[in-house]
mmCIF file of the N, C-alpha and C atoms, coordinates in Angstrom:
data_MODEL
# 
_entry.id   MODEL 
# 
loop_
_atom_site.group_PDB 
_atom_site.id 
_atom_site.type_symbol 
_atom_site.label_atom_id 
_atom_site.label_alt_id 
_atom_site.label_comp_id 
_atom_site.label_asym_id 
_atom_site.label_entity_id 
_atom_site.label_seq_id 
_atom_site.pdbx_PDB_ins_code 
_atom_site.Cartn_x 
_atom_site.Cartn_y 
_atom_site.Cartn_z 
_atom_site.occupancy 
_atom_site.B_iso_or_equiv 
_atom_site.pdbx_formal_charge 
_atom_site.auth_seq_id 
_atom_site.auth_comp_id 
_atom_site.auth_asym_id 
_atom_site.auth_atom_id 
_atom_site.pdbx_PDB_model_num 
ATOM 1   N N  . MET A 1 1  ? -7.885  9.354   -6.886  1.00 0.00 ? 1  MET A N  1 
ATOM 2   C CA . MET A 1 1  ? -6.858  9.417   -5.874  1.00 0.00 ? 1  MET A CA 1 
ATOM 3   C C  . MET A 1 1  ? -6.899  10.795  -5.207  1.00 0.00 ? 1  MET A C  1 
ATOM 4   N N  . GLU A 1 2  ? -6.799  10.790  -3.898  1.00 0.00 ? 2  GLU A N  1 
ATOM 5   C CA . GLU A 1 2  ? -6.816  12.059  -3.166  1.00 0.00 ? 2  GLU A CA 1 
ATOM 6   C C  . GLU A 1 2  ? -5.699  12.042  -2.117  1.00 0.00 ? 2  GLU A C  1 
ATOM 7   N N  . LYS A 1 3  ? -4.977  13.158  -2.006  1.00 0.00 ? 3  LYS A N  1 
ATOM 8   C CA . LYS A 1 3  ? -3.916  13.281  -1.008  1.00 0.00 ? 3  LYS A CA 1 
ATOM 9   C C  . LYS A 1 3  ? -4.536  13.502  0.352   1.00 0.00 ? 3  LYS A C  1 
ATOM 10  N N  . VAL A 1 4  ? -4.076  12.736  1.332   1.00 0.00 ? 4  VAL A N  1 
ATOM 11  C CA . VAL A 1 4  ? -4.606  12.841  2.683   1.00 0.00 ? 4  VAL A CA 1 
ATOM 12  C C  . VAL A 1 4  ? -3.687  13.697  3.549   1.00 0.00 ? 4  VAL A C  1 
ATOM 13  N N  . HIS A 1 5  ? -2.374  13.486  3.416   1.00 0.00 ? 5  HIS A N  1 
ATOM 14  C CA . HIS A 1 5  ? -1.422  14.200  4.253   1.00 0.00 ? 5  HIS A CA 1 
ATOM 15  C C  . HIS A 1 5  ? -0.101  14.365  3.504   1.00 0.00 ? 5  HIS A C  1 
ATOM 16  N N  . LYS A 1 6  ? 0.428   15.585  3.449   1.00 0.00 ? 6  LYS A N  1 
ATOM 17  C CA . LYS A 1 6  ? 1.706   15.840  2.786   1.00 0.00 ? 6  LYS A CA 1 
ATOM 18  C C  . LYS A 1 6  ? 2.837   15.635  3.785   1.00 0.00 ? 6  LYS A C  1 
ATOM 19  N N  . ILE A 1 7  ? 3.781   14.755  3.419   1.00 0.00 ? 7  ILE A N  1 
ATOM 20  C CA . ILE A 1 7  ? 4.903   14.465  4.295   1.00 0.00 ? 7  ILE A CA 1 
ATOM 21  C C  . ILE A 1 7  ? 6.229   14.619  3.554   1.00 0.00 ? 7  ILE A C  1 
ATOM 22  N N  . GLY A 1 8  ? 6.314   14.079  2.338   1.00 0.00 ? 8  GLY A N  1 
ATOM 23  C CA . GLY A 1 8  ? 7.532   14.184  1.541   1.00 0.00 ? 8  GLY A CA 1 
ATOM 24  C C  . GLY A 1 8  ? 8.644   13.263  2.001   1.00 0.00 ? 8  GLY A C  1 
ATOM 25  N N  . VAL A 1 9  ? 8.316   12.006  2.282   1.00 0.00 ? 9  VAL A N  1 
ATOM 26  C CA . VAL A 1 9  ? 9.310   11.017  2.715   1.00 0.00 ? 9  VAL A CA 1 
ATOM 27  C C  . VAL A 1 9  ? 10.258  10.714  1.558   1.00 0.00 ? 9  VAL A C  1 
ATOM 28  N N  . LYS A 1 10 ? 11.557  10.732  1.829   1.00 0.00 ? 10 LYS A N  1 
ATOM 29  C CA . LYS A 1 10 ? 12.565  10.372  0.822   1.00 0.00 ? 10 LYS A CA 1 
ATOM 30  C C  . LYS A 1 10 ? 12.703  8.853   0.815   1.00 0.00 ? 10 LYS A C  1 
ATOM 31  N N  . ARG A 1 11 ? 12.556  8.255   -0.370  1.00 0.00 ? 11 ARG A N  1 
ATOM 32  C CA . ARG A 1 11 ? 12.597  6.806   -0.490  1.00 0.00 ? 11 ARG A CA 1 
ATOM 33  C C  . ARG A 1 11 ? 14.003  6.304   -0.788  1.00 0.00 ? 11 ARG A C  1 
ATOM 34  N N  . GLU A 1 12 ? 14.299  5.108   -0.277  1.00 0.00 ? 12 GLU A N  1 
ATOM 35  C CA . GLU A 1 12 ? 15.538  4.416   -0.587  1.00 0.00 ? 12 GLU A CA 1 
ATOM 36  C C  . GLU A 1 12 ? 15.207  3.184   -1.406  1.00 0.00 ? 12 GLU A C  1 
ATOM 37  N N  . ALA A 1 13 ? 16.099  2.824   -2.322  1.00 0.00 ? 13 ALA A N  1 
ATOM 38  C CA . ALA A 1 13 ? 15.887  1.643   -3.166  1.00 0.00 ? 13 ALA A CA 1 
ATOM 39  C C  . ALA A 1 13 ? 15.936  0.375   -2.310  1.00 0.00 ? 13 ALA A C  1 
ATOM 40  N N  . GLY A 1 14 ? 15.085  -0.604  -2.675  1.00 0.00 ? 14 GLY A N  1 
ATOM 41  C CA . GLY A 1 14 ? 15.075  -1.887  -1.983  1.00 0.00 ? 14 GLY A CA 1 
ATOM 42  C C  . GLY A 1 14 ? 14.139  -1.959  -0.791  1.00 0.00 ? 14 GLY A C  1 
ATOM 43  N N  . PHE A 1 15 ? 13.388  -0.896  -0.525  1.00 0.00 ? 15 PHE A N  1 
ATOM 44  C CA . PHE A 1 15 ? 12.454  -0.887  0.595   1.00 0.00 ? 15 PHE A CA 1 
ATOM 45  C C  . PHE A 1 15 ? 11.028  -0.715  0.099   1.00 0.00 ? 15 PHE A C  1 
ATOM 46  N N  . LEU A 1 16 ? 10.086  -1.322  0.812   1.00 0.00 ? 16 LEU A N  1 
ATOM 47  C CA . LEU A 1 16 ? 8.665   -1.187  0.540   1.00 0.00 ? 16 LEU A CA 1 
ATOM 48  C C  . LEU A 1 16 ? 8.087   -0.244  1.584   1.00 0.00 ? 16 LEU A C  1 
ATOM 49  N N  . TYR A 1 17 ? 7.470   0.845   1.138   1.00 0.00 ? 17 TYR A N  1 
ATOM 50  C CA . TYR A 1 17 ? 6.894   1.850   2.025   1.00 0.00 ? 17 TYR A CA 1 
ATOM 51  C C  . TYR A 1 17 ? 5.377   1.682   2.060   1.00 0.00 ? 17 TYR A C  1 
ATOM 52  N N  . PHE A 1 18 ? 4.784   1.750   3.254   1.00 0.00 ? 18 PHE A N  1 
ATOM 53  C CA . PHE A 1 18 ? 3.343   1.528   3.393   1.00 0.00 ? 18 PHE A CA 1 
ATOM 54  C C  . PHE A 1 18 ? 2.803   2.290   4.593   1.00 0.00 ? 18 PHE A C  1 
ATOM 55  N N  . VAL A 1 19 ? 1.470   2.412   4.649   1.00 0.00 ? 19 VAL A N  1 
ATOM 56  C CA . VAL A 1 19 ? 0.784   3.029   5.792   1.00 0.00 ? 19 VAL A CA 1 
ATOM 57  C C  . VAL A 1 19 ? 0.356   1.892   6.710   1.00 0.00 ? 19 VAL A C  1 
ATOM 58  N N  . ASP A 1 20 ? 0.883   1.872   7.928   1.00 0.00 ? 20 ASP A N  1 
ATOM 59  C CA . ASP A 1 20 ? 0.589   0.770   8.851   1.00 0.00 ? 20 ASP A CA 1 
ATOM 60  C C  . ASP A 1 20 ? -0.775  0.949   9.524   1.00 0.00 ? 20 ASP A C  1 
ATOM 61  N N  . LYS A 1 21 ? -1.114  0.015   10.406  1.00 0.00 ? 21 LYS A N  1 
ATOM 62  C CA . LYS A 1 21 ? -2.448  0.020   11.018  1.00 0.00 ? 21 LYS A CA 1 
ATOM 63  C C  . LYS A 1 21 ? -2.658  1.182   11.981  1.00 0.00 ? 21 LYS A C  1 
ATOM 64  N N  . HIS A 1 22 ? -1.585  1.850   12.395  1.00 0.00 ? 22 HIS A N  1 
ATOM 65  C CA . HIS A 1 22 ? -1.705  3.003   13.282  1.00 0.00 ? 22 HIS A CA 1 
ATOM 66  C C  . HIS A 1 22 ? -1.785  4.315   12.503  1.00 0.00 ? 22 HIS A C  1 
ATOM 67  N N  . GLY A 1 23 ? -1.712  4.229   11.155  1.00 0.00 ? 23 GLY A N  1 
ATOM 68  C CA . GLY A 1 23 ? -1.793  5.430   10.325  1.00 0.00 ? 23 GLY A CA 1 
ATOM 69  C C  . GLY A 1 23 ? -0.462  6.136   10.147  1.00 0.00 ? 23 GLY A C  1 
ATOM 70  N N  . ASP A 1 24 ? 0.640   5.443   10.443  1.00 0.00 ? 24 ASP A N  1 
ATOM 71  C CA . ASP A 1 24 ? 1.980   5.988   10.286  1.00 0.00 ? 24 ASP A CA 1 
ATOM 72  C C  . ASP A 1 24 ? 2.645   5.383   9.056   1.00 0.00 ? 24 ASP A C  1 
ATOM 73  N N  . ILE A 1 25 ? 3.726   6.021   8.564   1.00 0.00 ? 25 ILE A N  1 
ATOM 74  C CA . ILE A 1 25 ? 4.451   5.470   7.424   1.00 0.00 ? 25 ILE A CA 1 
ATOM 75  C C  . ILE A 1 25 ? 5.551   4.560   7.944   1.00 0.00 ? 25 ILE A C  1 
ATOM 76  N N  . SER A 1 26 ? 5.569   3.328   7.440   1.00 0.00 ? 26 SER A N  1 
ATOM 77  C CA . SER A 1 26 ? 6.579   2.345   7.809   1.00 0.00 ? 26 SER A CA 1 
ATOM 78  C C  . SER A 1 26 ? 7.246   1.824   6.558   1.00 0.00 ? 26 SER A C  1 
ATOM 79  N N  . ARG A 1 27 ? 8.388   1.168   6.744   1.00 0.00 ? 27 ARG A N  1 
ATOM 80  C CA . ARG A 1 27 ? 9.065   0.549   5.612   1.00 0.00 ? 27 ARG A CA 1 
ATOM 81  C C  . ARG A 1 27 ? 9.637   -0.788  6.033   1.00 0.00 ? 27 ARG A C  1 
ATOM 82  N N  . THR A 1 28 ? 9.799   -1.676  5.055   1.00 0.00 ? 28 THR A N  1 
ATOM 83  C CA . THR A 1 28 ? 10.402  -2.978  5.278   1.00 0.00 ? 28 THR A CA 1 
ATOM 84  C C  . THR A 1 28 ? 11.250  -3.321  4.067   1.00 0.00 ? 28 THR A C  1 
ATOM 85  N N  . LEU A 1 29 ? 12.249  -4.135  4.281   1.00 0.00 ? 29 LEU A N  1 
ATOM 86  C CA . LEU A 1 29 ? 13.124  -4.562  3.202   1.00 0.00 ? 29 LEU A CA 1 
ATOM 87  C C  . LEU A 1 29 ? 12.336  -5.483  2.280   1.00 0.00 ? 29 LEU A C  1 
ATOM 88  N N  . MET A 1 30 ? 12.417  -5.262  0.963   1.00 0.00 ? 30 MET A N  1 
ATOM 89  C CA . MET A 1 30 ? 11.681  -6.103  0.017   1.00 0.00 ? 30 MET A CA 1 
ATOM 90  C C  . MET A 1 30 ? 12.303  -7.493  -0.049  1.00 0.00 ? 30 MET A C  1 
ATOM 91  N N  . ALA A 1 31 ? 11.453  -8.504  -0.120  1.00 0.00 ? 31 ALA A N  1 
ATOM 92  C CA . ALA A 1 31 ? 11.912  -9.886  -0.233  1.00 0.00 ? 31 ALA A CA 1 
ATOM 93  C C  . ALA A 1 31 ? 12.426  -10.128 -1.643  1.00 0.00 ? 31 ALA A C  1 
ATOM 94  N N  . ARG A 1 32 ? 13.641  -10.620 -1.745  1.00 0.00 ? 32 ARG A N  1 
ATOM 95  C CA . ARG A 1 32 ? 14.275  -10.884 -3.043  1.00 0.00 ? 32 ARG A CA 1 
ATOM 96  C C  . ARG A 1 32 ? 14.962  -12.235 -3.030  1.00 0.00 ? 32 ARG A C  1 
ATOM 97  N N  . GLY A 1 33 ? 14.701  -13.045 -4.041  1.00 0.00 ? 33 GLY A N  1 
ATOM 98  C CA . GLY A 1 33 ? 15.414  -14.311 -4.230  1.00 0.00 ? 33 GLY A CA 1 
ATOM 99  C C  . GLY A 1 33 ? 15.358  -15.269 -3.058  1.00 0.00 ? 33 GLY A C  1 
ATOM 100 N N  . GLY A 1 34 ? 14.205  -15.426 -2.430  1.00 0.00 ? 34 GLY A N  1 
ATOM 101 C CA . GLY A 1 34 ? 14.053  -16.371 -1.336  1.00 0.00 ? 34 GLY A CA 1 
ATOM 102 C C  . GLY A 1 34 ? 14.418  -15.798 0.028   1.00 0.00 ? 34 GLY A C  1 
ATOM 103 N N  . LYS A 1 35 ? 15.017  -14.627 0.064   1.00 0.00 ? 35 LYS A N  1 
ATOM 104 C CA . LYS A 1 35 ? 15.335  -13.987 1.343   1.00 0.00 ? 35 LYS A CA 1 
ATOM 105 C C  . LYS A 1 35 ? 14.067  -13.364 1.922   1.00 0.00 ? 35 LYS A C  1 
ATOM 106 N N  . LYS A 1 36 ? 13.915  -13.444 3.226   1.00 0.00 ? 36 LYS A N  1 
ATOM 107 C CA . LYS A 1 36 ? 12.739  -12.867 3.867   1.00 0.00 ? 36 LYS A CA 1 
ATOM 108 C C  . LYS A 1 36 ? 12.930  -11.373 4.075   1.00 0.00 ? 36 LYS A C  1 
ATOM 109 N N  . SER A 1 37 ? 11.815  -10.660 4.210   1.00 0.00 ? 37 SER A N  1 
ATOM 110 C CA . SER A 1 37 ? 11.861  -9.202  4.296   1.00 0.00 ? 37 SER A CA 1 
ATOM 111 C C  . SER A 1 37 ? 12.326  -8.694  5.655   1.00 0.00 ? 37 SER A C  1 
ATOM 112 N N  . GLY A 1 38 ? 12.012  -9.371  6.724   1.00 0.00 ? 38 GLY A N  1 
ATOM 113 C CA . GLY A 1 38 ? 12.432  -8.925  8.046   1.00 0.00 ? 38 GLY A CA 1 
ATOM 114 C C  . GLY A 1 38 ? 11.406  -8.037  8.727   1.00 0.00 ? 38 GLY A C  1 
ATOM 115 N N  . LYS A 1 39 ? 11.882  -7.292  9.708   1.00 0.00 ? 39 LYS A N  1 
ATOM 116 C CA . LYS A 1 39 ? 11.003  -6.463  10.535  1.00 0.00 ? 39 LYS A CA 1 
ATOM 117 C C  . LYS A 1 39 ? 10.821  -5.083  9.895   1.00 0.00 ? 39 LYS A C  1 
ATOM 118 N N  . SER A 1 40 ? 9.644   -4.499  10.093  1.00 0.00 ? 40 SER A N  1 
ATOM 119 C CA . SER A 1 40 ? 9.384   -3.164  9.550   1.00 0.00 ? 40 SER A CA 1 
ATOM 120 C C  . SER A 1 40 ? 9.756   -2.107  10.588  1.00 0.00 ? 40 SER A C  1 
ATOM 121 N N  . SER A 1 41 ? 10.052  -0.901  10.101  1.00 0.00 ? 41 SER A N  1 
ATOM 122 C CA . SER A 1 41 ? 10.397  0.204   10.997  1.00 0.00 ? 41 SER A CA 1 
ATOM 123 C C  . SER A 1 41 ? 9.580   1.434   10.617  1.00 0.00 ? 41 SER A C  1 
ATOM 124 N N  . LYS A 1 42 ? 9.204   2.231   11.635  1.00 0.00 ? 42 LYS A N  1 
ATOM 125 C CA . LYS A 1 42 ? 8.434   3.454   11.397  1.00 0.00 ? 42 LYS A CA 1 
ATOM 126 C C  . LYS A 1 42 ? 9.356   4.530   10.847  1.00 0.00 ? 42 LYS A C  1 
ATOM 127 N N  . ILE A 1 43 ? 8.896   5.221   9.805   1.00 0.00 ? 43 ILE A N  1 
ATOM 128 C CA . ILE A 1 43 ? 9.663   6.298   9.190   1.00 0.00 ? 43 ILE A CA 1 
ATOM 129 C C  . ILE A 1 43 ? 9.110   7.654   9.634   1.00 0.00 ? 43 ILE A C  1 
ATOM 130 N N  . ALA A 1 44 ? 7.787   7.791   9.615   1.00 0.00 ? 44 ALA A N  1 
ATOM 131 C CA . ALA A 1 44 ? 7.152   9.053   10.004  1.00 0.00 ? 44 ALA A CA 1 
ATOM 132 C C  . ALA A 1 44 ? 5.906   8.754   10.837  1.00 0.00 ? 44 ALA A C  1 
ATOM 133 N N  . LYS A 1 45 ? 5.770   9.419   11.956  1.00 0.00 ? 45 LYS A N  1 
ATOM 134 C CA . LYS A 1 45 ? 4.592   9.239   12.803  1.00 0.00 ? 45 LYS A CA 1 
ATOM 135 C C  . LYS A 1 45 ? 3.555   10.281  12.400  1.00 0.00 ? 45 LYS A C  1 
ATOM 136 N N  . VAL A 1 46 ? 2.453   9.809   11.795  1.00 0.00 ? 46 VAL A N  1 
ATOM 137 C CA . VAL A 1 46 ? 1.413   10.699  11.294  1.00 0.00 ? 46 VAL A CA 1 
ATOM 138 C C  . VAL A 1 46 ? 0.122   10.506  12.078  1.00 0.00 ? 46 VAL A C  1 
ATOM 139 N N  . GLY A 1 47 ? -0.292  9.261   12.256  1.00 0.00 ? 47 GLY A N  1 
ATOM 140 C CA . GLY A 1 47 ? -1.484  8.947   13.035  1.00 0.00 ? 47 GLY A CA 1 
ATOM 141 C C  . GLY A 1 47 ? -2.788  9.332   12.362  1.00 0.00 ? 47 GLY A C  1 
ATOM 142 N N  . ILE A 1 48 ? -2.900  9.104   11.026  1.00 0.00 ? 48 ILE A N  1 
ATOM 143 C CA . ILE A 1 48 ? -4.151  9.420   10.336  1.00 0.00 ? 48 ILE A CA 1 
ATOM 144 C C  . ILE A 1 48 ? -5.220  8.397   10.708  1.00 0.00 ? 48 ILE A C  1 
ATOM 145 N N  . ASN A 1 49 ? -6.467  8.806   10.675  1.00 0.00 ? 49 ASN A N  1 
ATOM 146 C CA . ASN A 1 49 ? -7.588  7.898   10.909  1.00 0.00 ? 49 ASN A CA 1 
ATOM 147 C C  . ASN A 1 49 ? -8.061  7.375   9.568   1.00 0.00 ? 49 ASN A C  1 
ATOM 148 N N  . LYS A 1 50 ? -8.003  6.060   9.395   1.00 0.00 ? 50 LYS A N  1 
ATOM 149 C CA . LYS A 1 50 ? -8.397  5.449   8.126   1.00 0.00 ? 50 LYS A CA 1 
ATOM 150 C C  . LYS A 1 50 ? -9.905  5.248   8.086   1.00 0.00 ? 50 LYS A C  1 
ATOM 151 N N  . GLU A 1 51 ? -10.492 5.551   6.934   1.00 0.00 ? 51 GLU A N  1 
ATOM 152 C CA . GLU A 1 51 ? -11.918 5.298   6.721   1.00 0.00 ? 51 GLU A CA 1 
ATOM 153 C C  . GLU A 1 51 ? -12.086 3.956   6.037   1.00 0.00 ? 51 GLU A C  1 
ATOM 154 N N  . LYS A 1 52 ? -13.158 3.288   6.346   1.00 0.00 ? 52 LYS A N  1 
ATOM 155 C CA . LYS A 1 52 ? -13.449 1.989   5.752   1.00 0.00 ? 52 LYS A CA 1 
ATOM 156 C C  . LYS A 1 52 ? -13.756 2.158   4.261   1.00 0.00 ? 52 LYS A C  1 
ATOM 157 N N  . GLY A 1 53 ? -13.252 1.232   3.428   1.00 0.00 ? 53 GLY A N  1 
ATOM 158 C CA . GLY A 1 53 ? -13.531 1.262   1.998   1.00 0.00 ? 53 GLY A CA 1 
ATOM 159 C C  . GLY A 1 53 ? -12.483 1.998   1.179   1.00 0.00 ? 53 GLY A C  1 
ATOM 160 N N  . PHE A 1 54 ? -11.418 2.486   1.813   1.00 0.00 ? 54 PHE A N  1 
ATOM 161 C CA . PHE A 1 54 ? -10.355 3.189   1.111   1.00 0.00 ? 54 PHE A CA 1 
ATOM 162 C C  . PHE A 1 54 ? -9.036  2.453   1.273   1.00 0.00 ? 54 PHE A C  1 
ATOM 163 N N  . LEU A 1 55 ? -8.208  2.511   0.237   1.00 0.00 ? 55 LEU A N  1 
ATOM 164 C CA . LEU A 1 55 ? -6.860  1.952   0.270   1.00 0.00 ? 55 LEU A CA 1 
ATOM 165 C C  . LEU A 1 55 ? -5.894  3.123   0.475   1.00 0.00 ? 55 LEU A C  1 
ATOM 166 N N  . TYR A 1 56 ? -5.116  3.064   1.546   1.00 0.00 ? 56 TYR A N  1 
ATOM 167 C CA . TYR A 1 56 ? -4.154  4.118   1.866   1.00 0.00 ? 56 TYR A CA 1 
ATOM 168 C C  . TYR A 1 56 ? -2.760  3.660   1.454   1.00 0.00 ? 56 TYR A C  1 
ATOM 169 N N  . PHE A 1 57 ? -1.981  4.542   0.828   1.00 0.00 ? 57 PHE A N  1 
ATOM 170 C CA . PHE A 1 57 ? -0.652  4.184   0.340   1.00 0.00 ? 57 PHE A CA 1 
ATOM 171 C C  . PHE A 1 57 ? 0.256   5.403   0.320   1.00 0.00 ? 57 PHE A C  1 
ATOM 172 N N  . VAL A 1 58 ? 1.568   5.157   0.181   1.00 0.00 ? 58 VAL A N  1 
ATOM 173 C CA . VAL A 1 58 ? 2.553   6.232   0.074   1.00 0.00 ? 58 VAL A CA 1 
ATOM 174 C C  . VAL A 1 58 ? 2.777   6.451   -1.419  1.00 0.00 ? 58 VAL A C  1 
ATOM 175 N N  . ASP A 1 59 ? 2.440   7.639   -1.921  1.00 0.00 ? 59 ASP A N  1 
ATOM 176 C CA . ASP A 1 59 ? 2.550   7.911   -3.357  1.00 0.00 ? 59 ASP A CA 1 
ATOM 177 C C  . ASP A 1 59 ? 3.994   8.232   -3.752  1.00 0.00 ? 59 ASP A C  1 
ATOM 178 N N  . LYS A 1 60 ? 4.216   8.525   -5.037  1.00 0.00 ? 60 LYS A N  1 
ATOM 179 C CA . LYS A 1 60 ? 5.572   8.725   -5.544  1.00 0.00 ? 60 LYS A CA 1 
ATOM 180 C C  . LYS A 1 60 ? 6.239   9.990   -5.016  1.00 0.00 ? 60 LYS A C  1 
ATOM 181 N N  . HIS A 1 61 ? 5.462   10.899  -4.427  1.00 0.00 ? 61 HIS A N  1 
ATOM 182 C CA . HIS A 1 61 ? 6.022   12.111  -3.836  1.00 0.00 ? 61 HIS A CA 1 
ATOM 183 C C  . HIS A 1 61 ? 6.342   11.928  -2.356  1.00 0.00 ? 61 HIS A C  1 
ATOM 184 N N  . GLY A 1 62 ? 6.036   10.744  -1.807  1.00 0.00 ? 62 GLY A N  1 
ATOM 185 C CA . GLY A 1 62 ? 6.299   10.476  -0.396  1.00 0.00 ? 62 GLY A CA 1 
ATOM 186 C C  . GLY A 1 62 ? 5.201   10.948  0.526   1.00 0.00 ? 62 GLY A C  1 
ATOM 187 N N  . ASP A 1 63 ? 4.020   11.208  -0.024  1.00 0.00 ? 63 ASP A N  1 
ATOM 188 C CA . ASP A 1 63 ? 2.872   11.661  0.760   1.00 0.00 ? 63 ASP A CA 1 
ATOM 189 C C  . ASP A 1 63 ? 1.871   10.517  0.912   1.00 0.00 ? 63 ASP A C  1 
ATOM 190 N N  . ILE A 1 64 ? 0.968   10.630  1.879   1.00 0.00 ? 64 ILE A N  1 
ATOM 191 C CA . ILE A 1 64 ? -0.078  9.617   2.059   1.00 0.00 ? 64 ILE A CA 1 
ATOM 192 C C  . ILE A 1 64 ? -1.266  9.992   1.188   1.00 0.00 ? 64 ILE A C  1 
ATOM 193 N N  . SER A 1 65 ? -1.673  9.044   0.336   1.00 0.00 ? 65 SER A N  1 
ATOM 194 C CA . SER A 1 65 ? -2.846  9.230   -0.521  1.00 0.00 ? 65 SER A CA 1 
ATOM 195 C C  . SER A 1 65 ? -3.808  8.077   -0.281  1.00 0.00 ? 65 SER A C  1 
ATOM 196 N N  . ARG A 1 66 ? -5.017  8.242   -0.791  1.00 0.00 ? 66 ARG A N  1 
ATOM 197 C CA . ARG A 1 66 ? -5.998  7.165   -0.673  1.00 0.00 ? 66 ARG A CA 1 
ATOM 198 C C  . ARG A 1 66 ? -6.818  7.100   -1.951  1.00 0.00 ? 66 ARG A C  1 
ATOM 199 N N  . THR A 1 67 ? -7.367  5.917   -2.191  1.00 0.00 ? 67 THR A N  1 
ATOM 200 C CA . THR A 1 67 ? -8.254  5.697   -3.325  1.00 0.00 ? 67 THR A CA 1 
ATOM 201 C C  . THR A 1 67 ? -9.321  4.700   -2.904  1.00 0.00 ? 67 THR A C  1 
ATOM 202 N N  . LEU A 1 68 ? -10.450 4.741   -3.580  1.00 0.00 ? 68 LEU A N  1 
ATOM 203 C CA . LEU A 1 68 ? -11.533 3.804   -3.272  1.00 0.00 ? 68 LEU A CA 1 
ATOM 204 C C  . LEU A 1 68 ? -11.102 2.387   -3.601  1.00 0.00 ? 68 LEU A C  1 
ATOM 205 N N  . MET A 1 69 ? -11.388 1.447   -2.714  1.00 0.00 ? 69 MET A N  1 
ATOM 206 C CA . MET A 1 69 ? -11.042 0.042   -2.967  1.00 0.00 ? 69 MET A CA 1 
ATOM 207 C C  . MET A 1 69 ? -11.946 -0.532  -4.032  1.00 0.00 ? 69 MET A C  1 
ATOM 208 N N  . ALA A 1 70 ? -11.364 -1.297  -4.942  1.00 0.00 ? 70 ALA A N  1 
ATOM 209 C CA . ALA A 1 70 ? -12.140 -1.977  -5.972  1.00 0.00 ? 70 ALA A CA 1 
ATOM 210 C C  . ALA A 1 70 ? -12.808 -3.190  -5.344  1.00 0.00 ? 70 ALA A C  1 
ATOM 211 N N  . ARG A 1 71 ? -14.086 -3.257  -5.450  1.00 0.00 ? 71 ARG A N  1 
ATOM 212 C CA . ARG A 1 71 ? -14.848 -4.393  -4.902  1.00 0.00 ? 71 ARG A CA 1 
ATOM 213 C C  . ARG A 1 71 ? -15.627 -5.057  -6.023  1.00 0.00 ? 71 ARG A C  1 
ATOM 214 N N  . GLY A 1 72 ? -15.683 -6.380  -5.989  1.00 0.00 ? 72 GLY A N  1 
ATOM 215 C CA . GLY A 1 72 ? -16.452 -7.114  -6.993  1.00 0.00 ? 72 GLY A CA 1 
ATOM 216 C C  . GLY A 1 72 ? -15.570 -7.593  -8.117  1.00 0.00 ? 72 GLY A C  1 
ATOM 217 N N  . GLY A 1 73 ? -15.054 -6.686  -8.931  1.00 0.00 ? 73 GLY A N  1 
ATOM 218 C CA . GLY A 1 73 ? -14.180 -7.058  -10.037 1.00 0.00 ? 73 GLY A CA 1 
ATOM 219 C C  . GLY A 1 73 ? -14.923 -7.777  -11.137 1.00 0.00 ? 73 GLY A C  1 
ATOM 220 N N  . LYS A 1 74 ? -14.168 -8.449  -11.996 1.00 0.00 ? 74 LYS A N  1 
ATOM 221 C CA . LYS A 1 74 ? -14.769 -9.204  -13.098 1.00 0.00 ? 74 LYS A CA 1 
ATOM 222 C C  . LYS A 1 74 ? -15.283 -10.542 -12.604 1.00 0.00 ? 74 LYS A C  1 
ATOM 223 N N  . ALA A 1 75 ? -16.341 -11.006 -13.230 1.00 0.00 ? 75 ALA A N  1 
ATOM 224 C CA . ALA A 1 75 ? -16.862 -12.324 -12.913 1.00 0.00 ? 75 ALA A CA 1 
ATOM 225 C C  . ALA A 1 75 ? -15.912 -13.369 -13.479 1.00 0.00 ? 75 ALA A C  1 
ATOM 226 N N  . LYS A 1 76 ? -15.695 -14.442 -12.730 1.00 0.00 ? 76 LYS A N  1 
ATOM 227 C CA . LYS A 1 76 ? -14.784 -15.491 -13.191 1.00 0.00 ? 76 LYS A CA 1 
ATOM 228 C C  . LYS A 1 76 ? -15.424 -16.262 -14.340 1.00 0.00 ? 76 LYS A C  1 
ATOM 229 N N  . ILE A 1 77 ? -14.623 -16.603 -15.336 1.00 0.00 ? 77 ILE A N  1 
ATOM 230 C CA . ILE A 1 77 ? -15.108 -17.367 -16.487 1.00 0.00 ? 77 ILE A CA 1 
ATOM 231 C C  . ILE A 1 77 ? -14.948 -18.851 -16.180 1.00 0.00 ? 77 ILE A C  1 
ATOM 232 N N  . LYS A 1 78 ? -16.030 -19.592 -16.362 1.00 0.00 ? 78 LYS A N  1 
ATOM 233 C CA . LYS A 1 78 ? -15.971 -21.032 -16.129 1.00 0.00 ? 78 LYS A CA 1 
ATOM 234 C C  . LYS A 1 78 ? -15.237 -21.698 -17.285 1.00 0.00 ? 78 LYS A C  1 
ATOM 235 N N  . LYS A 1 79 ? -14.637 -22.858 -17.028 1.00 0.00 ? 79 LYS A N  1 
ATOM 236 C CA . LYS A 1 79 ? -13.863 -23.575 -18.039 1.00 0.00 ? 79 LYS A CA 1 
ATOM 237 C C  . LYS A 1 79 ? -14.737 -23.991 -19.238 1.00 0.00 ? 79 LYS A C  1 
ATOM 238 N N  . CYS A 1 80 ? -15.971 -24.420 -18.956 1.00 0.00 ? 80 CYS A N  1 
ATOM 239 C CA . CYS A 1 80 ? -16.838 -24.874 -20.035 1.00 0.00 ? 80 CYS A CA 1 
ATOM 240 C C  . CYS A 1 80 ? -17.263 -23.697 -20.930 1.00 0.00 ? 80 CYS A C  1 
ATOM 241 N N  . ASP A 1 81 ? -17.454 -22.509 -20.352 1.00 0.00 ? 81 ASP A N  1 
ATOM 242 C CA . ASP A 1 81 ? -17.810 -21.332 -21.130 1.00 0.00 ? 81 ASP A CA 1 
ATOM 243 C C  . ASP A 1 81 ? -16.634 -20.842 -21.962 1.00 0.00 ? 81 ASP A C  1 
ATOM 244 N N  . LYS A 1 82 ? -15.438 -21.037 -21.471 1.00 0.00 ? 82 LYS A N  1 
ATOM 245 C CA . LYS A 1 82 ? -14.240 -20.562 -22.130 1.00 0.00 ? 82 LYS A CA 1 
ATOM 246 C C  . LYS A 1 82 ? -13.978 -21.347 -23.429 1.00 0.00 ? 82 LYS A C  1 
ATOM 247 N N  . LYS A 1 83 ? -14.341 -22.637 -23.459 1.00 0.00 ? 83 LYS A N  1 
ATOM 248 C CA . LYS A 1 83 ? -14.103 -23.485 -24.632 1.00 0.00 ? 83 LYS A CA 1 
ATOM 249 C C  . LYS A 1 83 ? -15.033 -23.155 -25.787 1.00 0.00 ? 83 LYS A C  1 
ATOM 250 N N  . LYS A 1 84 ? -16.230 -22.641 -25.508 1.00 0.00 ? 84 LYS A N  1 
ATOM 251 C CA . LYS A 1 84 ? -17.231 -22.392 -26.530 1.00 0.00 ? 84 LYS A CA 1 
ATOM 252 C C  . LYS A 1 84 ? -16.910 -21.255 -27.403 1.00 0.00 ? 84 LYS A C  1 
# 
């Protein structure tokens, strides 16, 4: 994990914070008990340029961080192999 930009956004409970397609920090109300989340709103205008192959997120300090995306993962186990 590497910090891309220090912002220090203060989080409120019940909201999901994310880096949108424009490289800014946005938030939306979390869906709970069948209720829909609604529209997202911009919290901080940063405008970072995202590189391909990285996952960008808002870390616990309210800053934008990135990590390499996991590709491939584990091979799926077939049902017949699982029984043996």
